[in-house]
C-alpha positions as CSV (number, residue, x, y, z in Angstrom):
1,X,172.2,135.4,102.2
2,X,172.2,137.2,105.5
3,X,173.2,135.3,108.6
4,X,169.9,134.7,110.5
5,X,168.8,133.1,113.7
6,X,165.5,131.5,112.9
7,X,162.8,129.7,114.8
8,X,160.6,127.3,112.8
9,X,157.4,126.3,114.4
10,X,155.4,123.5,112.8
11,X,153.9,120.2,114.0
12,X,154.8,118.3,110.8
13,X,158.1,116.9,112.0
14,X,159.4,115.7,108.6
15,X,158.7,119.1,107.0
16,X,160.3,121.2,109.7
17,X,163.4,118.9,109.9
18,X,163.9,119.1,106.2
19,X,163.3,122.8,106.0
20,X,165.7,123.4,108.9
21,X,168.4,121.3,107.1
22,X,168.0,123.3,103.9
23,X,168.2,126.6,105.7
24,X,171.2,125.6,107.7
25,X,173.0,124.6,104.5
26,X,172.6,128.3,103.5
27,X,174.4,129.4,106.7
28,X,171.4,130.1,108.9
29,X,171.1,129.1,112.5
30,X,167.8,127.3,112.9
31,X,165.9,126.0,116.0
32,X,162.6,124.2,115.7
33,X,159.5,123.7,117.8
34,X,156.7,121.3,117.2
35,X,154.0,123.6,118.6
36,X,153.2,126.9,120.2
37,X,153.7,125.6,123.7
38,X,157.3,124.7,122.9
39,X,158.0,127.9,120.9
40,X,156.9,130.5,123.3
41,X,159.6,129.8,126.0
42,X,162.2,129.6,123.2
43,X,161.2,133.1,122.1
44,X,161.5,134.3,125.7
45,X,164.8,132.6,126.5
46,X,166.7,133.5,123.2
47,X,164.6,135.6,120.8
48,X,165.2,134.7,117.2
49,X,165.7,137.2,114.4
50,X,162.7,135.8,112.5
51,X,160.0,133.2,113.2
52,X,158.4,130.9,110.6
53,X,155.1,129.8,112.1
54,X,152.5,127.3,110.9
55,X,148.9,128.3,111.6
56,X,147.4,124.9,112.0
57,X,148.8,123.1,115.0
58,X,147.4,121.2,118.0
59,X,147.3,122.9,121.3
60,X,148.0,126.6,121.1
61,X,147.4,127.3,117.4
62,X,149.5,129.5,115.2
63,X,147.2,132.5,115.5
64,X,147.2,132.5,119.3
65,X,151.0,131.9,119.2
66,X,151.4,134.9,116.9
67,X,149.3,137.1,119.3
68,X,151.5,136.0,122.3
69,X,154.8,136.6,120.4
70,X,153.7,140.0,119.2
71,X,152.6,141.0,122.7
72,X,156.0,140.3,124.2
73,X,158.3,140.7,121.1
74,X,156.5,142.9,118.6
75,X,159.7,143.6,116.7
76,X,160.3,140.0,115.6
77,X,159.1,139.4,112.1
78,X,156.8,136.4,111.8
79,X,156.2,134.6,108.5
80,X,153.0,132.5,108.6
81,X,152.5,129.2,106.8
82,X,149.1,128.0,105.9
83,X,148.3,124.7,104.3
84,X,144.6,125.2,103.9
85,X,144.6,126.8,100.5
86,X,142.9,129.9,102.0
87,X,144.4,133.3,102.2
88,X,141.9,134.4,104.8
89,X,143.9,133.2,107.7
90,X,147.1,134.6,106.3
91,X,145.5,138.0,105.9
92,X,144.1,137.8,109.4
93,X,147.6,137.0,110.7
94,X,149.1,140.0,108.9
95,X,146.4,142.2,110.5
96,X,147.6,140.8,113.9
97,X,151.2,141.8,113.1
98,X,152.7,139.0,110.9
99,X,155.3,140.2,108.4
100,X,153.9,138.0,105.6
101,X,152.4,134.6,104.9
102,X,153.0,131.7,102.5
103,X,150.9,128.8,101.3
104,X,152.1,125.3,101.8
105,X,153.7,123.5,100.1
106,X,156.3,126.3,100.2
107,X,158.8,127.2,97.5
108,X,162.2,127.4,99.1
109,X,163.3,130.3,96.9
110,X,160.2,132.3,97.8
111,X,160.8,131.6,101.5
112,X,164.4,132.8,101.2
113,X,163.3,136.0,99.5
114,X,160.7,136.6,102.3
115,X,163.4,135.9,104.9
116,X,165.7,138.5,103.3
117,X,162.9,141.0,103.2
118,X,162.1,140.4,106.9
119,X,165.8,140.7,107.8
120,X,166.1,144.0,106.0
121,X,163.0,145.2,108.0
122,X,164.8,144.2,111.2
123,X,168.0,146.1,110.2
124,X,166.1,149.3,109.5
């Protein structure tokens, strides 16, 4: 697994904490934010290699957060998470520049594969 600096953005505290721990056990550096308002300054201050972003959050939702990240840091791959069971939002997010999307609950092995693919894209 490639060394990565990740930012996980999700308002489900238990989910994001558990996911961060699992990714850190695999050698990744992980920061977390509970919403778009917290994530945006983190991206500006210390841009991560990859962002994993939930679409459904209070305040600035995932789609708006994605737009703002892409406007200032278009080269950072963003993997969207959607828990609604609908691919419509994920496809819309990819149209707006997301690298890929996943349905919740996520499969850790699938996420790790997507992170590797995103890291390879960054290295190109």
